[in-house]
Backbone as JSON Lines, residues from 0, in Angstrom:
{"i":0,"aa":"X","n":[125.08,76.32,166.26],"ca":[125.39,77.26,166.54],"c":[125.18,77.99,168.42]}
{"i":1,"aa":"X","n":[123.86,77.06,168.67],"ca":[123.83,76.98,170.14],"c":[125.12,76.86,170.95]}
{"i":2,"aa":"X","n":[125.91,75.6,170.17],"ca":[126.65,74.96,171.34],"c":[127.89,76.09,171.43]}
{"i":3,"aa":"X","n":[128.21,76.24,170.27],"ca":[129.35,77.35,170.13],"c":[129.19,78.41,171.22]}
{"i":4,"aa":"X","n":[128.01,78.9,171.0],"ca":[127.66,80.57,172.11],"c":[127.84,80.25,173.15]}
{"i":5,"aa":"X","n":[127.59,78.53,173.53],"ca":[127.92,78.31,175.41],"c":[128.94,78.36,175.34]}
{"i":6,"aa":"X","n":[130.07,77.38,175.01],"ca":[131.45,77.53,175.09],"c":[132.11,78.5,174.89]}
{"i":7,"aa":"X","n":[131.75,79.63,173.81],"ca":[131.87,80.72,173.84],"c":[132.35,81.52,175.17]}
{"i":8,"aa":"X","n":[131.0,81.78,175.99],"ca":[130.12,82.37,177.19],"c":[130.72,81.84,178.47]}
{"i":9,"aa":"X","n":[130.56,80.13,178.44],"ca":[131.21,79.76,180.1],"c":[132.06,79.01,180.19]}
{"i":10,"aa":"X","n":[133.09,79.4,180.95],"ca":[134.68,78.79,181.39],"c":[135.56,79.32,179.63]}
{"i":11,"aa":"X","n":[135.5,80.1,179.37],"ca":[136.05,80.24,177.78],"c":[136.69,81.36,178.6]}
{"i":12,"aa":"X","n":[138.5,81.4,178.4],"ca":[139.49,82.53,178.62],"c":[139.34,83.59,177.62]}
{"i":13,"aa":"X","n":[139.19,84.45,177.66],"ca":[139.49,85.31,176.53],"c":[140.52,86.52,176.96]}
{"i":14,"aa":"X","n":[141.08,87.23,176.11],"ca":[142.23,88.06,175.57],"c":[141.81,89.67,175.06]}
{"i":15,"aa":"X","n":[142.57,90.6,175.54],"ca":[142.65,91.6,174.76],"c":[143.54,92.77,174.51]}
{"i":16,"aa":"X","n":[143.55,92.63,173.08],"ca":[145.1,93.08,171.98],"c":[144.89,95.19,172.36]}
{"i":17,"aa":"X","n":[145.47,95.68,173.01],"ca":[145.82,97.22,173.31],"c":[147.36,97.52,172.48]}
{"i":18,"aa":"X","n":[147.48,97.98,171.25],"ca":[148.3,98.31,170.98],"c":[149.26,96.83,170.29]}
{"i":19,"aa":"X","n":[150.72,96.86,171.17],"ca":[151.08,95.37,170.66],"c":[150.88,95.06,172.01]}
{"i":20,"aa":"X","n":[150.43,94.58,172.86],"ca":[150.48,94.17,174.25],"c":[149.03,93.57,174.48]}
{"i":21,"aa":"X","n":[149.57,92.39,174.81],"ca":[148.43,91.43,175.27],"c":[147.84,91.55,176.44]}
{"i":22,"aa":"X","n":[146.39,91.38,176.82],"ca":[146.21,91.18,178.47],"c":[145.22,90.2,178.53]}
{"i":23,"aa":"X","n":[144.85,89.45,179.7],"ca":[144.56,88.39,179.72],"c":[145.4,87.05,180.68]}
{"i":24,"aa":"X","n":[144.59,85.91,180.61],"ca":[143.16,85.73,180.44],"c":[142.31,86.22,181.08]}
{"i":25,"aa":"X","n":[141.2,86.47,180.87],"ca":[139.5,87.38,181.7],"c":[138.32,86.04,181.06]}
{"i":26,"aa":"X","n":[137.46,86.19,182.15],"ca":[136.23,85.52,181.75],"c":[135.41,86.6,181.15]}
{"i":27,"aa":"X","n":[134.59,85.93,180.23],"ca":[133.53,86.36,179.85],"c":[133.0,87.43,180.63]}
{"i":28,"aa":"X","n":[132.27,87.2,181.61],"ca":[131.66,88.43,182.4],"c":[132.57,89.44,182.5]}
{"i":29,"aa":"X","n":[133.8,89.11,182.68],"ca":[134.6,90.26,183.33],"c":[134.67,91.46,181.98]}
{"i":30,"aa":"X","n":[134.57,91.31,180.52],"ca":[134.73,91.7,179.89],"c":[133.13,92.84,179.58]}
{"i":31,"aa":"X","n":[131.8,91.71,179.86],"ca":[131.14,92.69,179.99],"c":[131.05,94.14,181.26]}
{"i":32,"aa":"X","n":[131.83,93.45,181.95],"ca":[131.73,94.38,182.81],"c":[132.53,95.71,182.6]}
{"i":33,"aa":"X","n":[133.58,95.3,181.96],"ca":[134.23,96.27,180.83],"c":[133.64,96.92,180.09]}
{"i":34,"aa":"X","n":[133.35,96.6,179.33],"ca":[132.06,96.7,178.14],"c":[131.37,98.37,178.99]}
{"i":35,"aa":"X","n":[130.83,97.46,180.22],"ca":[129.33,98.52,181.15],"c":[130.45,99.51,181.51]}
{"i":36,"aa":"X","n":[131.5,99.97,181.87],"ca":[132.46,100.95,182.56],"c":[133.34,101.55,181.65]}
{"i":37,"aa":"X","n":[132.7,100.91,180.53],"ca":[133.27,101.96,179.49],"c":[134.93,101.9,179.66]}
{"i":38,"aa":"X","n":[135.75,100.29,179.82],"ca":[137.15,100.02,179.45],"c":[137.2,99.12,178.07]}
{"i":39,"aa":"X","n":[136.4,98.78,177.78],"ca":[136.51,97.67,176.33],"c":[135.19,98.61,175.39]}
{"i":40,"aa":"X","n":[135.94,98.58,174.25],"ca":[134.44,99.36,173.38],"c":[134.93,98.25,171.97]}
{"i":41,"aa":"X","n":[133.64,98.54,170.89],"ca":[133.43,97.8,170.16],"c":[134.61,97.64,169.09]}
{"i":42,"aa":"X","n":[135.61,98.67,169.28],"ca":[136.52,98.97,167.93],"c":[138.07,98.4,169.04]}
{"i":43,"aa":"X","n":[137.79,97.53,169.94],"ca":[138.94,96.73,170.72],"c":[139.09,95.14,169.94]}
{"i":44,"aa":"X","n":[140.26,94.74,169.73],"ca":[140.33,94.12,169.57],"c":[140.4,92.46,170.48]}
{"i":45,"aa":"X","n":[139.77,91.44,170.59],"ca":[139.5,90.63,171.81],"c":[139.68,89.37,170.51]}
{"i":46,"aa":"X","n":[140.22,87.98,171.73],"ca":[140.85,86.36,170.94],"c":[139.9,86.09,172.45]}
{"i":47,"aa":"X","n":[139.13,84.69,172.39],"ca":[138.85,83.51,172.42],"c":[139.6,81.96,171.62]}
{"i":48,"aa":"X","n":[139.5,81.13,172.41],"ca":[140.2,79.84,171.81],"c":[139.46,79.23,170.25]}
{"i":49,"aa":"X","n":[137.83,79.76,170.9],"ca":[136.96,79.33,169.6],"c":[137.04,80.17,168.54]}
{"i":50,"aa":"X","n":[137.81,81.14,168.62],"ca":[138.13,82.0,167.54],"c":[139.38,81.91,166.66]}
{"i":51,"aa":"X","n":[139.45,82.43,165.05],"ca":[140.54,81.81,164.07],"c":[141.29,83.04,164.45]}
{"i":52,"aa":"X","n":[141.16,84.52,164.68],"ca":[141.86,85.93,164.48],"c":[141.1,86.43,165.62]}
{"i":53,"aa":"X","n":[142.64,88.06,165.7],"ca":[141.67,88.67,166.91],"c":[140.92,89.14,166.13]}
{"i":54,"aa":"X","n":[139.72,90.28,167.09],"ca":[138.3,90.22,166.19],"c":[138.02,91.09,166.98]}
{"i":55,"aa":"X","n":[137.26,92.61,165.97],"ca":[136.56,93.6,166.6],"c":[135.24,92.98,167.96]}
{"i":56,"aa":"X","n":[135.49,93.65,169.19],"ca":[134.41,92.91,170.04],"c":[133.12,93.66,169.18]}
{"i":57,"aa":"X","n":[132.9,94.2,168.3],"ca":[131.48,95.01,167.92],"c":[131.33,94.08,166.66]}
{"i":58,"aa":"X","n":[132.1,92.89,166.27],"ca":[131.38,92.03,164.89],"c":[131.25,91.07,165.4]}
{"i":59,"aa":"X","n":[131.39,90.7,166.94],"ca":[131.21,89.09,167.45],"c":[129.97,89.29,168.03]}
{"i":60,"aa":"X","n":[129.46,88.31,168.13],"ca":[127.77,87.95,168.22],"c":[127.81,87.8,170.06]}
{"i":61,"aa":"X","n":[128.63,87.72,170.25],"ca":[128.58,87.44,172.03],"c":[128.24,88.42,172.76]}
{"i":62,"aa":"X","n":[129.05,89.58,171.89],"ca":[128.72,91.19,172.66],"c":[127.82,91.76,171.76]}
{"i":63,"aa":"X","n":[126.73,91.83,171.51],"ca":[125.76,91.98,170.57],"c":[124.87,92.64,171.52]}
{"i":64,"aa":"X","n":[124.02,93.99,171.17],"ca":[123.29,94.12,171.83],"c":[122.04,93.16,172.26]}
{"i":65,"aa":"X","n":[121.8,92.65,171.32],"ca":[120.32,91.65,171.31],"c":[120.92,90.28,172.6]}
{"i":66,"aa":"X","n":[122.32,89.7,171.92],"ca":[122.91,88.58,173.3],"c":[123.17,89.38,174.69]}
{"i":67,"aa":"X","n":[123.39,90.19,174.95],"ca":[123.57,90.72,176.36],"c":[122.57,91.45,177.08]}
{"i":68,"aa":"X","n":[121.28,91.25,175.67],"ca":[119.85,91.28,176.44],"c":[119.33,90.96,176.76]}
{"i":69,"aa":"X","n":[119.33,89.03,176.4],"ca":[118.59,88.34,176.02],"c":[119.22,87.67,177.32]}
{"i":70,"aa":"X","n":[120.35,87.78,178.08],"ca":[120.95,87.16,179.13],"c":[120.7,87.99,180.58]}
{"i":71,"aa":"X","n":[120.13,89.33,180.03],"ca":[119.05,90.22,181.51],"c":[117.81,89.36,181.37]}
{"i":72,"aa":"X","n":[116.57,89.19,179.96],"ca":[115.82,88.69,180.21],"c":[115.94,87.51,180.87]}
{"i":73,"aa":"X","n":[116.64,86.6,180.7],"ca":[116.12,85.27,181.31],"c":[117.3,85.19,182.52]}
{"i":74,"aa":"X","n":[117.55,85.78,182.91],"ca":[118.6,85.7,184.09],"c":[119.15,84.44,184.43]}
{"i":75,"aa":"X","n":[120.08,84.35,183.45],"ca":[121.51,84.08,183.06],"c":[121.95,84.18,184.45]}
{"i":76,"aa":"X","n":[122.88,83.42,184.61],"ca":[123.75,83.37,185.56],"c":[124.73,84.7,185.18]}
{"i":77,"aa":"X","n":[125.43,85.35,184.14],"ca":[126.02,85.9,183.87],"c":[125.22,87.43,184.54]}
{"i":78,"aa":"X","n":[124.13,87.92,184.44],"ca":[123.02,88.95,184.37],"c":[124.12,89.6,185.46]}
{"i":79,"aa":"X","n":[124.35,89.49,186.6],"ca":[124.83,89.99,187.46],"c":[125.78,90.86,187.1]}
{"i":80,"aa":"X","n":[126.27,90.87,186.12],"ca":[127.55,91.99,185.79],"c":[127.33,92.46,184.87]}
{"i":81,"aa":"X","n":[125.49,93.08,184.75],"ca":[125.33,94.17,184.08],"c":[124.58,95.02,185.56]}
{"i":82,"aa":"X","n":[125.0,96.46,185.05],"ca":[124.68,97.52,186.16],"c":[123.07,97.62,185.79]}
{"i":83,"aa":"X","n":[122.81,98.05,187.09],"ca":[120.95,98.25,186.86],"c":[120.58,99.69,186.34]}
{"i":84,"aa":"X","n":[119.74,99.8,185.23],"ca":[119.32,100.87,185.49],"c":[118.48,101.77,185.72]}
{"i":85,"aa":"X","n":[118.49,102.74,186.26],"ca":[117.8,103.58,187.2],"c":[116.73,104.57,187.09]}
{"i":86,"aa":"X","n":[116.72,104.74,185.72],"ca":[115.71,105.1,185.05],"c":[115.5,104.43,183.71]}
{"i":87,"aa":"X","n":[114.49,104.59,183.22],"ca":[113.79,103.72,181.76],"c":[114.55,104.95,180.58]}
{"i":88,"aa":"X","n":[114.94,103.58,179.8],"ca":[115.52,104.59,178.54],"c":[114.03,103.94,177.24]}
{"i":89,"aa":"X","n":[114.25,104.57,176.23],"ca":[113.2,104.39,175.4],"c":[114.08,104.27,174.04]}
{"i":90,"aa":"X","n":[113.4,103.66,173.27],"ca":[113.94,104.09,171.91],"c":[113.49,105.03,170.87]}
{"i":91,"aa":"X","n":[113.99,106.34,170.77],"ca":[113.22,107.55,170.06],"c":[114.57,108.07,169.32]}
{"i":92,"aa":"X","n":[113.86,108.55,167.68],"ca":[115.17,109.38,166.7],"c":[114.25,110.56,166.46]}
{"i":93,"aa":"X","n":[115.09,111.51,166.9],"ca":[115.1,113.11,166.47],"c":[116.31,113.54,166.69]}
{"i":94,"aa":"X","n":[116.3,114.83,166.0],"ca":[117.6,115.27,165.26],"c":[118.19,116.3,166.52]}
{"i":95,"aa":"X","n":[119.16,116.13,166.3],"ca":[120.51,117.23,167.38],"c":[121.14,117.55,166.58]}
{"i":96,"aa":"X","n":[121.99,119.0,167.55],"ca":[123.09,119.6,166.7],"c":[123.66,119.03,167.76]}
{"i":97,"aa":"X","n":[125.07,119.06,167.79],"ca":[126.0,119.13,168.97],"c":[127.18,120.18,168.55]}
{"i":98,"aa":"X","n":[127.89,120.3,169.85],"ca":[128.99,121.44,169.61],"c":[130.27,121.1,171.07]}
{"i":99,"aa":"X","n":[131.17,121.06,170.15],"ca":[132.07,120.54,170.87],"c":[133.31,121.9,171.59]}
{"i":100,"aa":"X","n":[132.78,122.52,171.75],"ca":[134.1,123.94,171.39],"c":[134.86,124.23,170.9]}
{"i":101,"aa":"X","n":[135.1,124.03,169.52],"ca":[135.51,123.95,168.18],"c":[134.64,123.67,166.92]}
{"i":102,"aa":"X","n":[133.73,123.06,166.49],"ca":[132.95,123.32,165.25],"c":[131.39,122.22,166.13]}
{"i":103,"aa":"X","n":[130.47,122.68,165.16],"ca":[129.26,121.93,165.24],"c":[129.12,121.03,164.44]}
{"i":104,"aa":"X","n":[128.49,119.97,164.33],"ca":[128.18,118.69,163.68],"c":[127.01,118.34,164.06]}
{"i":105,"aa":"X","n":[125.75,118.11,162.85],"ca":[125.25,117.19,163.09],"c":[124.64,115.7,163.44]}
{"i":106,"aa":"X","n":[123.72,115.16,163.84],"ca":[122.88,113.63,164.76],"c":[122.0,113.53,164.89]}
{"i":107,"aa":"X","n":[121.75,112.34,165.74],"ca":[120.41,112.26,166.19],"c":[120.35,111.21,166.77]}
{"i":108,"aa":"X","n":[119.26,111.57,168.03],"ca":[119.2,110.54,169.18],"c":[118.59,109.1,168.63]}
{"i":109,"aa":"X","n":[119.24,108.07,169.3],"ca":[118.88,106.59,169.24],"c":[117.59,106.22,170.32]}
{"i":110,"aa":"X","n":[118.18,106.36,171.02],"ca":[117.5,106.0,172.36],"c":[117.92,107.2,173.42]}
{"i":111,"aa":"X","n":[116.49,107.45,174.59],"ca":[116.81,108.68,175.65],"c":[116.29,108.14,176.67]}
{"i":112,"aa":"X","n":[117.03,108.61,177.78],"ca":[116.47,108.78,178.99],"c":[116.33,109.8,179.7]}
{"i":113,"aa":"X","n":[115.91,109.83,181.06],"ca":[115.84,111.21,181.54],"c":[117.38,111.5,182.15]}
{"i":114,"aa":"X","n":[118.88,110.59,182.07],"ca":[119.8,110.99,182.29],"c":[120.81,111.19,181.57]}
{"i":115,"aa":"X","n":[120.55,110.6,180.06],"ca":[121.56,109.9,178.93],"c":[120.81,109.91,177.95]}
{"i":116,"aa":"X","n":[121.63,109.32,176.59],"ca":[120.87,109.05,174.95],"c":[122.33,108.7,174.64]}
{"i":117,"aa":"X","n":[121.2,107.69,173.7],"ca":[122.56,107.14,173.15],"c":[122.17,107.92,171.33]}
{"i":118,"aa":"X","n":[123.38,108.18,171.14],"ca":[123.33,109.37,169.61],"c":[124.17,109.21,168.96]}
{"i":119,"aa":"X","n":[123.82,109.47,167.31],"ca":[124.34,109.27,166.39],"c":[124.81,110.15,165.67]}
{"i":120,"aa":"X","n":[126.57,110.72,165.61],"ca":[126.99,111.75,165.44],"c":[127.84,112.12,164.11]}
{"i":121,"aa":"X","n":[127.87,113.39,163.62],"ca":[128.98,113.62,162.27],"c":[130.21,113.77,162.98]}
{"i":122,"aa":"X","n":[130.75,112.97,163.55],"ca":[131.99,113.35,164.61],"c":[132.43,112.03,165.18]}
{"i":123,"aa":"X","n":[133.7,111.68,164.09],"ca":[134.37,110.41,164.75],"c":[135.35,110.46,165.53]}
{"i":124,"aa":"X","n":[136.1,112.03,166.18],"ca":[137.22,112.29,166.82],"c":[137.0,112.76,168.73]}
{"i":125,"aa":"X","n":[135.44,112.61,168.82],"ca":[134.9,112.74,170.07],"c":[135.65,111.56,170.94]}
{"i":126,"aa":"X","n":[135.95,112.4,172.24],"ca":[136.53,110.84,172.82],"c":[135.69,110.85,174.29]}
{"i":127,"aa":"X","n":[135.58,109.43,175.47],"ca":[135.01,109.44,176.36],"c":[135.44,110.64,177.63]}
{"i":128,"aa":"X","n":[134.8,111.18,178.29],"ca":[135.1,112.07,179.43],"c":[134.82,113.44,178.87]}
{"i":129,"aa":"X","n":[135.28,113.01,177.47],"ca":[134.93,114.86,176.44],"c":[133.71,115.49,177.17]}
{"i":130,"aa":"X","n":[133.54,116.66,176.78],"ca":[132.17,117.48,177.57],"c":[131.45,118.13,175.84]}
{"i":131,"aa":"X","n":[129.96,118.09,175.54],"ca":[129.74,118.7,174.4],"c":[128.73,118.91,174.61]}
{"i":132,"aa":"X","n":[128.17,120.02,173.79],"ca":[127.08,120.38,174.19],"c":[125.85,119.9,173.13]}
{"i":133,"aa":"X","n":[124.51,119.39,173.24],"ca":[123.31,119.44,172.65],"c":[122.74,119.99,172.28]}
{"i":134,"aa":"X","n":[121.96,120.03,171.17],"ca":[120.71,121.12,170.71],"c":[119.85,120.05,170.24]}
{"i":135,"aa":"X","n":[119.26,119.85,170.6],"ca":[117.78,118.56,170.21],"c":[116.66,120.24,169.48]}
{"i":136,"aa":"X","n":[116.68,119.67,168.52],"ca":[116.04,120.49,167.83],"c":[114.63,119.85,167.27]}
{"i":137,"aa":"X","n":[113.65,121.35,167.2],"ca":[112.28,121.18,166.89],"c":[111.99,120.49,165.62]}
{"i":138,"aa":"X","n":[110.75,119.57,166.08],"ca":[110.64,118.08,165.23],"c":[109.43,117.46,165.24]}
{"i":139,"aa":"X","n":[108.7,116.84,164.22],"ca":[107.76,115.86,165.03],"c":[107.67,115.71,165.92]}
{"i":140,"aa":"X","n":[108.61,115.14,166.83],"ca":[107.87,114.19,167.71],"c":[108.86,115.4,169.04]}
{"i":141,"aa":"X","n":[109.67,116.66,168.67],"ca":[109.68,117.98,169.8],"c":[109.5,119.12,169.37]}
{"i":142,"aa":"X","n":[108.2,118.95,170.19],"ca":[107.49,120.79,169.86],"c":[108.64,122.02,170.14]}
{"i":143,"aa":"X","n":[109.25,121.6,171.3],"ca":[110.14,123.1,171.75],"c":[111.85,122.38,171.24]}
{"i":144,"aa":"X","n":[113.02,123.23,170.91],"ca":[114.05,122.97,170.66],"c":[114.58,123.03,172.33]}
{"i":145,"aa":"X","n":[115.36,122.53,172.52],"ca":[116.01,122.65,174.25],"c":[117.7,122.21,174.12]}
{"i":146,"aa":"X","n":[118.62,122.29,174.96],"ca":[120.01,122.37,174.99],"c":[120.52,121.43,176.17]}
{"i":147,"aa":"X","n":[121.27,120.39,175.77],"ca":[122.01,120.18,177.12],"c":[123.41,119.58,177.46]}
{"i":148,"aa":"X","n":[123.74,120.13,178.61],"ca":[125.16,120.07,178.76],"c":[125.57,118.4,178.61]}
{"i":149,"aa":"X","n":[126.09,117.42,178.05],"ca":[126.7,115.89,178.26],"c":[128.31,115.36,178.38]}
{"i":150,"aa":"X","n":[128.41,114.93,178.94],"ca":[129.64,114.41,179.12],"c":[129.83,112.65,178.21]}
{"i":151,"aa":"X","n":[130.64,112.58,177.19],"ca":[130.95,111.16,176.47],"c":[130.74,110.25,177.83]}
{"i":152,"aa":"X","n":[130.71,109.17,177.41],"ca":[131.1,108.09,178.6],"c":[131.21,106.71,177.57]}
{"i":153,"aa":"X","n":[130.74,106.32,176.82],"ca":[131.15,105.45,175.56],"c":[131.12,106.0,174.07]}
{"i":154,"aa":"X","n":[131.8,105.01,173.29],"ca":[131.53,105.45,171.93],"c":[131.42,103.96,171.5]}
{"i":155,"aa":"X","n":[131.06,103.68,170.23],"ca":[130.92,102.09,169.73],"c":[130.49,102.69,168.56]}
{"i":156,"aa":"X","n":[131.95,101.61,167.48],"ca":[131.1,101.7,166.04],"c":[129.38,101.03,165.93]}
{"i":157,"aa":"X","n":[129.66,101.98,164.96],"ca":[128.28,101.19,164.16],"c":[127.91,100.73,163.27]}
{"i":158,"aa":"X","n":[127.16,99.9,162.45],"ca":[126.93,100.03,161.11],"c":[125.85,100.77,160.44]}
{"i":159,"aa":"X","n":[124.84,101.85,161.34],"ca":[124.2,102.23,161.2],"c":[125.13,103.74,161.1]}
{"i":160,"aa":"X","n":[124.4,104.52,159.78],"ca":[125.21,105.49,159.65],"c":[124.53,106.88,159.2]}
{"i":161,"aa":"X","n":[124.66,107.79,159.36],"ca":[123.66,109.38,158.75],"c":[124.15,109.73,157.41]}
{"i":162,"aa":"X","n":[125.68,109.42,157.03],"ca":[125.99,109.43,156.07],"c":[127.25,109.02,155.61]}
{"i":163,"aa":"X","n":[128.44,109.09,155.19],"ca":[129.51,108.88,155.04],"c":[130.66,108.59,155.69]}
{"i":164,"aa":"X","n":[130.4,109.88,156.66],"ca":[131.26,109.99,157.62],"c":[131.23,109.43,158.82]}
{"i":165,"aa":"X","n":[129.61,109.58,159.44],"ca":[129.28,109.31,160.3],"c":[129.38,107.24,160.66]}
{"i":166,"aa":"X","n":[129.73,106.68,161.66],"ca":[129.8,105.58,162.07],"c":[129.59,105.08,163.99]}
{"i":167,"aa":"X","n":[129.43,106.04,164.44],"ca":[129.56,106.11,165.37],"c":[128.89,106.38,166.78]}
{"i":168,"aa":"X","n":[128.39,105.36,168.0],"ca":[127.29,105.59,168.63],"c":[128.31,106.26,169.7]}
{"i":169,"aa":"X","n":[127.5,107.27,170.46],"ca":[128.13,108.11,171.41],"c":[127.05,107.89,172.88]}
{"i":170,"aa":"X","n":[127.22,107.55,174.07],"ca":[126.88,107.4,174.74],"c":[126.92,108.5,175.71]}
{"i":171,"aa":"X","n":[125.95,109.28,176.28],"ca":[126.55,110.0,177.3],"c":[125.8,110.13,178.26]}
{"i":172,"aa":"X","n":[126.1,111.29,179.09],"ca":[125.32,111.27,180.49],"c":[124.98,112.85,180.09]}
{"i":173,"aa":"X","n":[124.07,113.16,180.86],"ca":[123.53,114.45,181.14],"c":[124.1,115.08,182.14]}
{"i":174,"aa":"X","n":[124.27,116.1,182.13],"ca":[124.79,117.16,183.62],"c":[123.95,118.49,183.21]}
{"i":175,"aa":"X","n":[123.88,119.09,182.88],"ca":[122.51,120.26,182.94],"c":[121.76,120.36,181.55]}
{"i":176,"aa":"X","n":[120.48,120.62,182.19],"ca":[119.48,119.99,181.41],"c":[118.46,121.12,181.01]}
{"i":177,"aa":"X","n":[117.63,121.92,180.19],"ca":[117.09,123.33,180.29],"c":[115.79,122.49,180.82]}
{"i":178,"aa":"X","n":[115.15,123.39,181.22],"ca":[113.94,122.89,182.19],"c":[112.63,122.49,181.73]}
{"i":179,"aa":"X","n":[112.78,123.12,180.65],"ca":[111.28,122.48,179.6],"c":[112.24,121.38,178.92]}
{"i":180,"aa":"X","n":[113.44,121.33,178.6],"ca":[113.98,120.39,178.18],"c":[114.29,118.79,179.12]}
{"i":181,"aa":"X","n":[114.05,118.92,180.32],"ca":[114.03,118.03,181.13],"c":[112.47,117.3,181.03]}
{"i":182,"aa":"X","n":[111.46,118.67,181.14],"ca":[110.4,117.57,181.11],"c":[109.84,116.84,179.93]}
{"i":183,"aa":"X","n":[110.79,117.28,178.68],"ca":[110.16,116.95,177.25],"c":[111.73,115.29,177.51]}
{"i":184,"aa":"X","n":[112.19,115.07,178.11],"ca":[113.01,114.04,178.27],"c":[112.1,112.83,179.21]}
{"i":185,"aa":"X","n":[111.51,113.64,180.42],"ca":[110.37,113.02,181.2],"c":[109.56,112.46,180.13]}
{"i":186,"aa":"X","n":[108.33,113.02,179.64],"ca":[107.98,112.88,178.99],"c":[107.65,111.43,178.34]}
{"i":187,"aa":"X","n":[109.11,111.46,177.04],"ca":[109.83,110.87,176.32],"c":[109.96,109.41,177.27]}
{"i":188,"aa":"X","n":[110.82,109.39,178.07],"ca":[111.4,108.26,178.96],"c":[110.3,107.22,179.8]}
{"i":189,"aa":"X","n":[109.0,108.32,179.63],"ca":[108.31,107.76,180.67],"c":[106.42,107.48,180.12]}
{"i":190,"aa":"X","n":[106.23,108.06,178.74],"ca":[105.33,107.64,177.85],"c":[106.01,107.18,176.52]}
{"i":191,"aa":"X","n":[107.02,106.56,176.6],"ca":[107.63,105.37,175.59],"c":[107.83,106.47,174.38]}
{"i":192,"aa":"X","n":[109.19,105.53,173.57],"ca":[109.57,106.15,172.34],"c":[108.33,106.11,171.54]}
{"i":193,"aa":"X","n":[108.97,106.83,169.84],"ca":[108.0,107.01,169.25],"c":[108.35,106.41,167.65]}
{"i":194,"aa":"X","n":[110.03,106.17,167.62],"ca":[111.06,105.07,166.64],"c":[111.93,104.18,166.99]}
{"i":195,"aa":"X","n":[112.08,103.05,166.66],"ca":[112.55,102.45,167.64],"c":[113.77,101.87,166.06]}
{"i":196,"aa":"X","n":[115.4,101.74,166.49],"ca":[115.79,102.23,165.42],"c":[116.97,100.47,166.44]}
{"i":197,"aa":"X","n":[117.64,99.59,165.34],"ca":[118.25,98.77,166.15],"c":[120.07,99.18,166.32]}
{"i":198,"aa":"X","n":[120.78,98.91,167.08],"ca":[121.84,99.64,167.87],"c":[123.21,98.76,167.51]}
{"i":199,"aa":"X","n":[124.04,98.3,167.83],"ca":[125.08,97.27,167.88],"c":[125.65,97.66,169.19]}
{"i":200,"aa":"X","n":[125.67,96.84,169.9],"ca":[126.53,97.64,171.26],"c":[125.06,97.35,172.2]}
{"i":201,"aa":"X","n":[125.67,97.8,173.74],"ca":[125.36,98.26,174.96],"c":[124.58,99.39,175.14]}
{"i":202,"aa":"X","n":[123.42,99.78,175.07],"ca":[122.6,101.42,175.39],"c":[122.24,101.52,177.0]}
C-alpha cells in the first residue's frame, strides 16, 4: 500500500477529464494547488498510470483530507503546494438555514473559522462564486442566532449526508457578518470546536 501511494504521488503524471477533453500531464502537487484554488473538485475525473480507469477525485485516497493533512504535518516536499491558513479553523456542528434569493434550505456547519466555514447544505445546485445568506440558528452551541452573507468558493461531494437529497459540502467565505455573530465566530475559532466530523476533501 505504501509503495503504491509513494509511486502515485512522486514523479507520477496525472491527467484531468473535462467533458470530452483530456488535459495534462500534471504533477501531483499541481493538482493539489488546483484543488486549493477551486479549479479542481471532488466530482472531476482524473487518471494516472497506476489507475485502471478515470476516477473521481473524491474517491482517491491521494486527495483525501487525511492524506493531505499528513503531508502538511510531516513537512513533506509537497507541503509548499498548500495555502497557509491565516486564521484557525475548528470542527463544529451547528444548524443553519441558507437562502440564495430563490429558496430557503437547511443544513449544518462542519467546521468554522472567523472568515469562513465548511457547510453541508440540502441543495446540490449552488455554484462557486454564488452568494448566499447563512442564518446560524439558535442551538446548544449557539446562544443567539445571526446572519452571514457568504460567497461559495468550493463544492465537494461527500459521503456524509443530512438526508437523501444532500451530499455536497460547500466551502464559503464570509463577506458580511452581524456584530454579535462575529463575536461568536471568534469565540468558537479561538476557544475550540464542539463536535468533530469526518469530511472528505480539503477544508
